[in-house]
ChimeraX commands (.cxc) that place a marker at each C-alpha (Angstrom):
marker #1 position 60.15,99.98,156.84 radius 0.5
marker #1 position 61.62,100.04,160.41 radius 0.5
marker #1 position 65.23,99.71,161.92 radius 0.5
marker #1 position 65.39,96.64,164.15 radius 0.5
marker #1 position 68.95,96.49,165.18 radius 0.5
marker #1 position 72.57,96.95,164.16 radius 0.5
marker #1 position 74.25,94.56,162.12 radius 0.5
marker #1 position 76.50,93.00,165.08 radius 0.5
marker #1 position 78.65,89.86,166.07 radius 0.5
marker #1 position 79.30,88.83,169.43 radius 0.5
marker #1 position 81.67,91.44,170.52 radius 0.5
marker #1 position 80.89,94.15,167.70 radius 0.5
marker #1 position 78.32,95.96,166.05 radius 0.5
marker #1 position 78.81,97.83,162.60 radius 0.5
marker #1 position 76.95,101.13,162.95 radius 0.5
marker #1 position 77.00,101.84,159.23 radius 0.5
marker #1 position 74.89,98.51,158.62 radius 0.5
marker #1 position 71.21,98.02,160.06 radius 0.5
marker #1 position 69.01,95.07,160.15 radius 0.5
marker #1 position 65.32,96.30,158.60 radius 0.5
marker #1 position 62.03,94.93,159.02 radius 0.5
marker #1 position 59.66,95.68,155.97 radius 0.5
marker #1 position 56.05,95.81,156.69 radius 0.5
marker #1 position 54.16,92.87,155.13 radius 0.5
marker #1 position 57.26,90.88,154.25 radius 0.5
marker #1 position 57.53,87.42,155.74 radius 0.5
marker #1 position 60.00,85.30,153.76 radius 0.5
marker #1 position 63.41,85.64,152.13 radius 0.5
marker #1 position 62.11,85.70,148.59 radius 0.5
marker #1 position 59.98,88.62,149.04 radius 0.5
marker #1 position 62.68,90.44,151.11 radius 0.5
marker #1 position 65.36,89.86,148.14 radius 0.5
marker #1 position 62.96,92.10,145.73 radius 0.5
marker #1 position 64.15,95.08,148.00 radius 0.5
marker #1 position 67.93,94.37,147.09 radius 0.5
marker #1 position 69.28,97.36,145.31 radius 0.5
marker #1 position 66.27,99.80,146.68 radius 0.5
marker #1 position 67.75,103.20,147.92 radius 0.5
marker #1 position 66.17,104.39,151.38 radius 0.5
marker #1 position 66.78,107.18,153.72 radius 0.5
marker #1 position 66.19,108.34,157.40 radius 0.5
marker #1 position 65.97,111.78,158.71 radius 0.5
marker #1 position 67.28,113.26,161.68 radius 0.5
marker #1 position 66.05,116.84,162.67 radius 0.5
marker #1 position 67.82,118.45,159.45 radius 0.5
marker #1 position 69.88,115.49,158.14 radius 0.5
marker #1 position 69.01,112.73,155.76 radius 0.5
marker #1 position 71.31,109.75,155.78 radius 0.5
marker #1 position 70.80,107.66,152.66 radius 0.5
marker #1 position 71.53,103.90,152.28 radius 0.5
marker #1 position 71.14,100.81,149.97 radius 0.5
marker #1 position 69.37,97.20,150.82 radius 0.5
marker #1 position 72.09,95.14,150.33 radius 0.5
marker #1 position 71.08,91.55,151.27 radius 0.5
marker #1 position 68.31,89.37,153.03 radius 0.5
marker #1 position 68.69,88.46,156.59 radius 0.5
marker #1 position 67.46,85.19,157.39 radius 0.5
marker #1 position 64.42,83.64,156.73 radius 0.5
marker #1 position 61.87,86.09,158.17 radius 0.5
marker #1 position 61.90,88.80,155.60 radius 0.5
marker #1 position 64.53,91.02,157.16 radius 0.5
marker #1 position 67.04,92.88,155.09 radius 0.5
marker #1 position 70.52,94.40,155.73 radius 0.5
marker #1 position 70.80,98.22,154.58 radius 0.5
marker #1 position 74.15,99.73,154.44 radius 0.5
marker #1 position 74.46,103.40,155.40 radius 0.5
marker #1 position 76.91,105.90,153.74 radius 0.5
marker #1 position 77.94,106.94,157.51 radius 0.5
marker #1 position 77.20,105.28,160.88 radius 0.5
marker #1 position 74.18,105.77,162.47 radius 0.5
marker #1 position 73.32,107.13,165.77 radius 0.5
marker #1 position 71.73,104.99,168.52 radius 0.5
marker #1 position 68.59,107.03,168.15 radius 0.5
marker #1 position 68.31,105.11,164.96 radius 0.5
marker #1 position 66.79,101.84,166.35 radius 0.5
marker #1 position 63.18,101.70,165.59 radius 0.5
marker #1 position 63.08,104.81,163.37 radius 0.5
marker #1 position 60.97,104.61,160.00 radius 0.5
marker #1 position 62.86,104.47,156.67 radius 0.5
marker #1 position 61.73,106.04,153.59 radius 0.5
marker #1 position 62.25,104.27,150.28 radius 0.5
marker #1 position 63.44,106.66,147.42 radius 0.5
marker link #1:1,2 radius 0.2
marker link #1:2,3 radius 0.2
marker link #1:3,4 radius 0.2
marker link #1:4,5 radius 0.2
marker link #1:5,6 radius 0.2
marker link #1:6,7 radius 0.2
marker link #1:7,8 radius 0.2
marker link #1:8,9 radius 0.2
marker link #1:9,10 radius 0.2
marker link #1:10,11 radius 0.2
marker link #1:11,12 radius 0.2
marker link #1:12,13 radius 0.2
marker link #1:13,14 radius 0.2
marker link #1:14,15 radius 0.2
marker link #1:15,16 radius 0.2
marker link #1:16,17 radius 0.2
marker link #1:17,18 radius 0.2
marker link #1:18,19 radius 0.2
marker link #1:19,20 radius 0.2
marker link #1:20,21 radius 0.2
marker link #1:21,22 radius 0.2
marker link #1:22,23 radius 0.2
marker link #1:23,24 radius 0.2
marker link #1:24,25 radius 0.2
marker link #1:25,26 radius 0.2
marker link #1:26,27 radius 0.2
marker link #1:27,28 radius 0.2
marker link #1:28,29 radius 0.2
marker link #1:29,30 radius 0.2
marker link #1:30,31 radius 0.2
marker link #1:31,32 radius 0.2
marker link #1:32,33 radius 0.2
marker link #1:33,34 radius 0.2
marker link #1:34,35 radius 0.2
marker link #1:35,36 radius 0.2
marker link #1:36,37 radius 0.2
marker link #1:37,38 radius 0.2
marker link #1:38,39 radius 0.2
marker link #1:39,40 radius 0.2
marker link #1:40,41 radius 0.2
marker link #1:41,42 radius 0.2
marker link #1:42,43 radius 0.2
marker link #1:43,44 radius 0.2
marker link #1:44,45 radius 0.2
marker link #1:45,46 radius 0.2
marker link #1:46,47 radius 0.2
marker link #1:47,48 radius 0.2
marker link #1:48,49 radius 0.2
marker link #1:49,50 radius 0.2
marker link #1:50,51 radius 0.2
marker link #1:51,52 radius 0.2
marker link #1:52,53 radius 0.2
marker link #1:53,54 radius 0.2
marker link #1:54,55 radius 0.2
marker link #1:55,56 radius 0.2
marker link #1:56,57 radius 0.2
marker link #1:57,58 radius 0.2
marker link #1:58,59 radius 0.2
marker link #1:59,60 radius 0.2
marker link #1:60,61 radius 0.2
marker link #1:61,62 radius 0.2
marker link #1:62,63 radius 0.2
marker link #1:63,64 radius 0.2
marker link #1:64,65 radius 0.2
marker link #1:65,66 radius 0.2
marker link #1:66,67 radius 0.2
marker link #1:67,68 radius 0.2
marker link #1:68,69 radius 0.2
marker link #1:69,70 radius 0.2
marker link #1:70,71 radius 0.2
marker link #1:71,72 radius 0.2
marker link #1:72,73 radius 0.2
marker link #1:73,74 radius 0.2
marker link #1:74,75 radius 0.2
marker link #1:75,76 radius 0.2
marker link #1:76,77 radius 0.2
marker link #1:77,78 radius 0.2
marker link #1:78,79 radius 0.2
marker link #1:79,80 radius 0.2
marker link #1:80,81 radius 0.2
marker link #1:81,82 radius 0.2
view
């Protein structure tokens, strides 16, 4: 699992939600199996935990909602499934 982008609109971005690409998942049906799974990302000594909430598009991406906002360095970081 790798963070691709923040969830965003035309003029805003939501820092506690991220678009995540799951390796080996290429369609919406396979991505929907991950809904409800818990994930975490590690920064130096801190862990930020989140939950997969919904599929994003038809290409196998998902939206992950985190407890607090992510820093900009989170883009392209790996997530670990709990």
